[in-house]
C-alpha positions as CSV (number, residue, x, y, z in Angstrom):
1,X,0.0,0.2,-0.1
2,X,2.9,2.4,1.1
3,X,4.3,1.8,-2.7
4,X,0.9,2.7,-4.2
5,X,0.8,5.7,-2.3
6,X,4.3,6.7,-3.4
7,X,3.6,5.8,-6.9
8,X,0.2,8.0,-6.6
9,X,2.4,10.8,-5.3
10,X,5.1,11.0,-7.7
11,X,2.5,11.1,-10.3
12,X,0.8,13.8,-8.9
13,X,3.6,15.7,-8.5
14,X,4.5,15.2,-12.0
15,X,1.1,16.1,-13.0
16,X,1.0,19.2,-10.8
17,X,3.2,21.2,-12.9
18,X,1.9,20.4,-16.3
19,X,-2.0,20.5,-15.3
20,X,-2.1,24.1,-13.7
21,X,-5.1,25.3,-15.4
22,X,-7.0,21.8,-15.0
23,X,-5.9,21.8,-11.2
24,X,-7.3,25.6,-11.1
25,X,-10.9,24.3,-12.5
26,X,-10.8,21.5,-9.7
27,X,-10.0,24.1,-7.3
28,X,-12.7,26.3,-8.3
29,X,-15.2,23.4,-8.2
30,X,-14.0,22.3,-4.7
31,X,-14.5,25.9,-3.5
32,X,-18.0,26.0,-4.8
33,X,-18.8,22.6,-2.9
34,X,-16.9,23.4,0.1
35,X,-19.6,23.3,2.3
36,X,-20.9,20.0,1.3
37,X,-17.6,18.7,1.0
38,X,-16.2,19.8,4.6
39,X,-18.7,17.3,5.9
40,X,-17.2,14.8,3.8
41,X,-14.0,15.5,4.9
42,X,-15.0,15.4,8.5
43,X,-16.3,11.9,8.1
44,X,-12.6,10.7,7.4
45,X,-11.6,11.3,11.0
46,X,-8.5,12.0,10.2
47,X,-7.5,9.0,8.0
48,X,-4.6,8.5,6.0
49,X,-5.0,6.9,2.4
50,X,-3.3,3.7,3.6
51,X,-6.4,3.4,6.2
52,X,-8.8,3.7,3.7
53,X,-10.5,0.4,2.3
54,X,-11.0,0.6,-1.7
55,X,-14.5,0.7,-3.0
56,X,-15.4,-2.6,-4.7
57,X,-16.4,-3.2,-8.3
58,X,-13.7,-1.1,-10.1
59,X,-12.2,-2.1,-13.1
60,X,-11.2,-1.1,-16.6
61,X,-14.6,-2.3,-18.0
62,X,-16.5,-0.3,-14.9
63,X,-14.7,2.9,-14.9
64,X,-16.2,5.7,-17.0
65,X,-14.4,8.8,-18.6
66,X,-16.0,11.1,-16.3
67,X,-14.7,9.0,-13.1
68,X,-11.3,8.9,-14.9
69,X,-11.5,12.7,-15.2
70,X,-12.5,13.0,-11.5
71,X,-9.3,10.6,-10.4
72,X,-7.2,12.7,-12.4
73,X,-8.5,15.8,-10.6
74,X,-8.0,14.4,-7.6
75,X,-4.4,13.2,-8.3
76,X,-3.7,16.9,-9.2
77,X,-5.0,17.9,-5.9
78,X,-3.0,15.4,-4.3
79,X,0.0,16.7,-5.9
80,X,-0.5,20.3,-4.7
81,X,-0.6,18.9,-1.0
82,X,2.5,16.8,-1.8
83,X,4.1,19.8,-3.2
84,X,3.3,21.9,-0.1
85,X,4.4,19.5,2.3
86,X,7.5,18.3,0.5
87,X,8.7,22.3,0.5
88,X,8.0,22.6,4.3
89,X,9.6,19.0,5.0
90,X,12.9,20.2,3.2
91,X,13.1,23.3,5.1
92,X,12.5,21.6,8.5
93,X,15.8,20.6,10.3
94,X,13.9,18.9,13.4
95,X,13.2,15.1,12.6
96,X,10.2,15.1,15.0
97,X,8.6,17.9,13.4
98,X,9.2,16.6,9.7
99,X,7.6,13.4,11.0
100,X,4.7,15.4,12.4
101,X,4.7,17.1,8.8
102,X,4.2,13.7,6.9
103,X,1.4,12.6,9.3
104,X,-0.4,15.9,8.5
105,X,0.3,15.8,4.9
106,X,-1.5,12.1,4.8
107,X,-4.4,13.2,6.4
108,X,-4.5,16.2,3.9
109,X,-4.5,13.8,1.0
110,X,-7.5,12.7,2.0
111,X,-9.1,15.7,2.6
112,X,-7.8,16.8,-0.8
113,X,-9.6,13.7,-2.4
114,X,-12.6,14.3,-0.4
115,X,-12.8,18.0,-1.9
116,X,-12.1,16.5,-5.3
117,X,-15.6,16.4,-7.3
118,X,-17.5,13.0,-8.2
119,X,-14.9,10.9,-6.1
120,X,-14.3,9.5,-2.8
121,X,-11.6,8.7,-1.0
122,X,-12.8,4.9,-1.3
123,X,-13.1,5.2,-5.3
124,X,-9.5,7.0,-5.6
125,X,-8.0,3.9,-3.7
126,X,-9.8,1.5,-6.0
127,X,-8.9,3.3,-9.4
128,X,-5.4,3.6,-8.0
129,X,-5.0,-0.1,-7.2
130,X,-7.0,-1.0,-10.4
131,X,-4.5,1.0,-12.7
132,X,-1.7,-0.4,-11.1
133,X,-2.8,-4.0,-11.7
134,X,-4.5,-3.3,-15.1
135,X,-2.4,-1.8,-18.1
136,X,-5.1,-1.1,-20.3
137,X,-6.9,1.1,-17.6
138,X,-3.5,2.6,-16.8
139,X,-3.1,3.5,-20.5
140,X,-6.6,5.0,-20.4
141,X,-5.6,7.4,-17.5
142,X,-2.5,8.1,-19.2
143,X,-3.9,8.9,-22.4
144,X,-6.4,11.0,-20.9
145,X,-3.9,13.2,-19.1
146,X,-2.4,13.8,-22.6
147,X,-5.6,15.0,-23.8
148,X,-6.0,17.2,-21.0
149,X,-2.4,18.5,-21.5
150,X,-3.1,19.3,-25.2
151,X,-6.5,20.8,-24.6
152,X,-4.3,23.2,-22.1
153,X,-1.9,24.3,-24.8
154,X,-2.5,27.3,-26.8
155,X,-4.6,26.4,-30.0
156,X,-2.5,29.1,-32.2
157,X,1.1,30.0,-32.0
158,X,2.2,33.6,-32.9
159,X,4.6,33.9,-35.6
160,X,7.0,36.5,-35.4
161,X,9.1,37.5,-38.5
162,X,12.7,38.2,-38.2
163,X,13.7,42.1,-37.8
164,X,15.2,43.2,-40.9
165,X,18.7,44.9,-40.5
166,X,18.6,48.6,-40.8
167,X,20.6,49.5,-43.9
168,X,24.1,50.9,-43.6
169,X,24.6,54.6,-44.3
């Protein structure tokens, strides 16, 4: 389970830099639903991802594209949490305080997933596990990430002409 969380965080950290606008959209949606989601986050009672049992019945055949999008948004939000706490941990010289930061980060990861639209922490864990066991599902998720990246690229690139040298006098 620890390897799965580490793998998810590694992917999340990679995604967080390339999916900024997607993450902003997810944050906006999460902010709009903050009150409703806060009760869901409170229901987690400070659990960490490793303490969450995966939802049953998740496989490549049962996960629709909308759920994959929700999973990717949650991964992006997890990446933001990971980036925040990684910076804090690198700056903290005291080992006990770093351990406390790790515990807090693990709880905040579950809160971030709870704040993501249309996915529960249990579903997140199930999709994460299923994607590691099913290469087809993993490729679907990666393909969707590439689609999102290409959607966020500028449609047109400006063309600049080279300046002409001034005539010599």
